[in-house]
LODODO-554965 format. One record per residue: residue number from 1; x, y, z of N, C-alpha, C, CB in turn. Coordinates in steps of 0.02 Angstrom, whole numbers, plus 32768, in hexadecimal, padded with zeros to 4 digits. Glycine has a CB too. Example, Ala and Ser with C-alpha at 12.3 -4.5 7.8 and 13.67 -1.06 7.14 Angstrom:
BEGIN
nr, npx, npy, npz, capx, capy, capz, cpx, cpy, cpz, cbpx, cbpy, cbpz
1, 8294, 7EE4, 8186, 8267, 7F1F, 8186, 8294, 7F5B, 8186, 8235, 7F20, 81C4
2, 8282, 7F90, 8162, 82AC, 7FCB, 8165, 8285, 8002, 818A, 82C0, 7FE2, 811E
END
This chain:
BEGIN
nr, npx, npy, npz, capx, capy, capz, cpx, cpy, cpz, cbpx, cbpy, cbpz
1, CD5D, 6DD4, 6C59, CD9F, 6DDE, 6C73, CDD4, 6DE1, 6C3D, CDAF, 6DA9, 6CA4
2, CDC2, 6DD1, 6BFF, CDF3, 6DD1, 6BC9, CDF4, 6E13, 6BA3, CDE6, 6D98, 6B99
3, CDCF, 6E44, 6BBA, CDCA, 6E84, 6B97, CE0E, 6EA3, 6B8D, CD9D, 6EB3, 6BBD
4, CE39, 6EA4, 6BC0, CE79, 6EC7, 6BBA, CEA9, 6EA4, 6B8A, CE99, 6ECD, 6BFF
5, CE9F, 6E62, 6B7E, CEC9, 6E3F, 6B4D, CEB1, 6E4C, 6B06, CECA, 6DF4, 6B5B
6, CE6F, 6E56, 6AFD, CE52, 6E60, 6ABA, CE4E, 6EA9, 6AA6, CE0E, 6E42, 6AB7
7, CE54, 6ED7, 6AD6, CE4C, 6F1F, 6AC8, CE88, 6F39, 6AA1, CE43, 6F46, 6B0A
8, CE7B, 6F62, 6A6E, CEB1, 6F82, 6A48, CEB7, 6FCA, 6A60, CEA3, 6F7F, 69FA
9, CEF0, 6FDB, 6A80, CEF7, 701F, 6A9B, CF01, 7053, 6A64, CF31, 7022, 6ACB
10, CEEC, 7091, 6A72, CEF7, 70C9, 6A44, CF3E, 70E2, 6A4E, CEC3, 7102, 6A50
11, CF5B, 70FD, 6A1A, CFA0, 7116, 6A1E, CFA4, 7152, 6A4C, CFBA, 7128, 69D8
12, CFD0, 714E, 6A7D, CFDE, 7186, 6AAA, CFA8, 7196, 6ADD, CFE9, 71C2, 6A82
13, CF72, 716F, 6ADF, CF3C, 717C, 6B0E, CF35, 7141, 6B3E, CEF8, 7189, 6AE9
14, CF38, 714E, 6B7E, CF2F, 711A, 6BB0, CEE7, 711D, 6BC8, CF61, 7121, 6BEC
15, CEBF, 70EA, 6BB5, CE79, 70E8, 6BCA, CE6D, 70B6, 6C02, CE4E, 70D7, 6B8E
16, CE9F, 708D, 6C0F, CE98, 705A, 6C43, CEDD, 704F, 6C62, CE7B, 7018, 6C27
17, CEDF, 703A, 6CA0, CF1F, 7031, 6CC3, CF4D, 7000, 6CA1, CF12, 701B, 6D0A
18, CF32, 6FCD, 6C7F, CF5C, 6F9B, 6C60, CF85, 6FB7, 6C25, CF32, 6F61, 6C47
19, CF73, 6FF1, 6C0B, CF97, 7010, 6BD4, CFD6, 7036, 6BEC, CF6A, 703F, 6BAE
20, CFDE, 703D, 6C2C, D017, 7062, 6C48, D057, 7039, 6C43, D00A, 7076, 6C91
21, D08F, 705C, 6C43, D0D0, 703A, 6C3E, D0DD, 700C, 6C79, D108, 706E, 6C39
22, D0C6, 7020, 6CB3, D0D2, 6FF7, 6CEF, D0AF, 6FB3, 6CE9, D0B9, 701C, 6D2D
23, D071, 6FB3, 6CD1, D04B, 6F75, 6CC8, D06F, 6F48, 6C96, D003, 6F83, 6CB1
24, D085, 6F64, 6C5E, D0A8, 6F3D, 6C2B, D0EA, 6F22, 6C45, D0B4, 6F67, 6BEC
25, D10D, 6F49, 6C6E, D14B, 6F33, 6C8C, D13E, 6EF9, 6CBC, D16E, 6F6D, 6CB2
26, D109, 6EFE, 6CE4, D0F6, 6EC8, 6D12, D0E7, 6E88, 6CEB, D0BA, 6EDC, 6D3D
27, D0C3, 6E8E, 6CB3, D0B3, 6E54, 6C89, D0F3, 6E32, 6C6F, D088, 6E69, 6C4D
28, D125, 6E59, 6C5E, D164, 6E3C, 6C45, D18B, 6E19, 6C7D, D18F, 6E72, 6C25
29, D18E, 6E3A, 6CB6, D1B5, 6E1F, 6CEF, D194, 6DE1, 6D0D, D1BF, 6E55, 6D25
30, D152, 6DE4, 6D15, D12D, 6DAD, 6D35, D0FF, 6D8B, 6D02, D103, 6DC8, 6D71
31, D11D, 6D69, 6CD3, D0F7, 6D4A, 6C9D, D0C7, 6D14, 6CB6, D126, 6D2C, 6C69
32, D0D6, 6CF5, 6CEF, D0AA, 6CC1, 6D09, D066, 6CDC, 6D1E, D0CB, 6C9F, 6D45
33, D061, 6D1D, 6D2E, D021, 6D3C, 6D40, CFF6, 6D4B, 6D03, D02D, 6D7B, 6D67
34, D014, 6D4D, 6CC8, CFEF, 6D63, 6C8D, CFE7, 6D2C, 6C59, D012, 6D9E, 6C6E
35, CFEF, 6CED, 6C6C, CFE9, 6CB8, 6C3B, CFA2, 6CAD, 6C24, D005, 6C77, 6C58
36, CF72, 6CB6, 6C50, CF2B, 6CAE, 6C3E, CF09, 6CF2, 6C40, CF08, 6C7B, 6C6F
37, CEE8, 6D05, 6C0A, CEC7, 6D46, 6C09, CE8B, 6D4C, 6C39, CEAF, 6D56, 6BC4
38, CE71, 6D13, 6C50, CE37, 6D16, 6C7D, CE4B, 6D1A, 6CC6, CE0A, 6CD9, 6C72
39, CE8B, 6D1B, 6CD5, CEA1, 6D23, 6D1B, CE8E, 6D68, 6D34, CEED, 6D17, 6D21
40, CE7F, 6D6D, 6D74, CE69, 6DAB, 6D92, CEA6, 6DD1, 6DAC, CE36, 6D9E, 6DCB
41, CEAA, 6E11, 6D9B, CEDF, 6E3D, 6DB5, CEC0, 6E6B, 6DE8, CF02, 6E66, 6D7B
42, CED7, 6E66, 6E26, CEBB, 6E8D, 6E5D, CEEF, 6EBE, 6E78, CEA2, 6E60, 6E94
43, CED7, 6EF6, 6E8E, CF00, 6F26, 6EB2, CEE5, 6F2D, 6EF9, CF01, 6F6B, 6E8F
44, CF11, 6F2D, 6F29, CEFD, 6F30, 6F6F, CF1F, 6F6C, 6F90, CF0F, 6EEF, 6F94
45, CEF7, 6F96, 6FAF, CF10, 6FD0, 6FD4, CEF8, 6FCA, 701C, CEF9, 7013, 6FB3
46, CF24, 6FD8, 704A, CF13, 6FD7, 7091, CF2F, 7016, 70B1, CF2D, 6F97, 70B4
47, CF07, 7036, 70DB, CF1D, 7073, 70FC, CF09, 706D, 7145, CEFE, 70B2, 70DB
48, CF3A, 7066, 7170, CF2C, 7061, 71B7, CF38, 70A4, 71D9, CF57, 702B, 71D7
49, CF0A, 70B7, 7204, CF13, 70F5, 722A, CEF2, 70EE, 726E, CEF5, 7132, 7203
50, CF07, 7117, 729B, CEEC, 7116, 72DF, CEC1, 7154, 72E8, CF25, 7113, 7314
51, CE7F, 714D, 72ED, CE54, 7187, 72F5, CE54, 71A4, 733C, CE0E, 7175, 72E2
52, CE74, 7181, 736B, CE73, 7199, 73B0, CEAF, 71C7, 73BC, CE74, 715E, 73E1
53, CEAA, 71EE, 73F1, CEE2, 7219, 7404, CF15, 71F0, 742A, CEC9, 7255, 742F
54, CF4D, 720E, 7439, CF82, 71EB, 745E, CF6E, 71DE, 74A7, CFC3, 7212, 745B
55, CF3D, 7203, 74C0, CF28, 71FA, 7506, CEF7, 71C0, 750B, CF07, 723B, 7520
56, CECA, 71BA, 74DA, CE97, 7185, 74DC, CEB6, 7141, 74CD, CE5F, 7194, 74AA
57, CE90, 710E, 74D9, CEA7, 70CA, 74CA, CEAF, 70C2, 747F, CE74, 7094, 74E6
58, CEEA, 70AF, 7468, CEF6, 70AC, 7420, CED5, 7070, 73FF, CF41, 70AA, 7413
59, CEBB, 707B, 73C5, CEA2, 7045, 739B, CEAB, 705B, 7352, CE56, 7036, 73AA
60, CEAA, 702B, 7327, CEB7, 7038, 72E0, CE7C, 7024, 72B6, CEF6, 7013, 72C9
61, CE72, 7049, 7280, CE40, 7039, 724D, CE65, 702D, 720C, CE0A, 7072, 7246
62, CE56, 6FF7, 71EC, CE77, 6FE7, 71AC, CE42, 6FE8, 7174, CE9A, 6FA1, 71AF
63, CE4C, 7016, 7146, CE22, 7018, 710B, CE43, 6FEC, 70D6, CE18, 7061, 70F1
64, CE1C, 6FC1, 70B7, CE37, 6F95, 7083, CE0D, 6F9E, 7045, CE38, 6F4A, 709A
65, CE2E, 6FAE, 700E, CE0C, 6FB8, 6FCD, CE29, 6F86, 6F9C, CE15, 7002, 6FB3
66, CDFE, 6F60, 6F7A, CE13, 6F30, 6F47, CDF6, 6F46, 6F04, CDFC, 6EE7, 6F5A
67, CE22, 6F4C, 6ED2, CE0D, 6F60, 6E8F, CE1D, 6F28, 6E5E, CE2F, 6FA1, 6E7A
68, CDEF, 6F1A, 6E31, CDFC, 6EEA, 6DFB, CE16, 6F12, 6DC0, CDBB, 6EC0, 6DE8
69, CE54, 6F06, 6DAC, CE75, 6F2E, 6D79, CE66, 6F19, 6D32, CEBD, 6F2D, 6D84
70, CE56, 6EDB, 6D26, CE4E, 6EC6, 6CE1, CE06, 6EC2, 6CC8, CE6E, 6E84, 6CD8
71, CDDA, 6EE6, 6CE9, CD97, 6EEF, 6CCE, CD96, 6F2C, 6CA1, CD63, 6EF6, 6D08
72, CD68, 6F2E, 6C70, CD66, 6F69, 6C45, CD4F, 6FA6, 6C6B, CD38, 6F5C, 6C09
73, CD63, 6FE2, 6C54, CD49, 701E, 6C74, CCFE, 7022, 6C6B, CD6B, 705D, 6C57
74, CCDB, 7049, 6C95, CC92, 704C, 6C92, CC77, 7064, 6C4E, CC79, 7079, 6CC7
75, CC9D, 708B, 6C2B, CC84, 70A6, 6BEC, CC96, 707A, 6BB0, CC9E, 70EC, 6BE1
76, CCB8, 7042, 6BBA, CCCE, 7018, 6B81, CC95, 6FEB, 6B6A, CD0B, 6FED, 6B94
END
């Protein structure tokens, strides 16, 4: 889990999400989340939709995807 703290990025090339400006901005704003390099950074996406028509009885399906952001890329 400490790969992203020890990794040296290449100039001008983003090989991992943590090298993006948004990630670095988040680290500055929320320093309490980045005090320990072994902490897990997760991304959560949820998409709810109704597969039924307006005539049928409505129900919802929620897809939930969880990504671990601070693991090394597969090719590292």
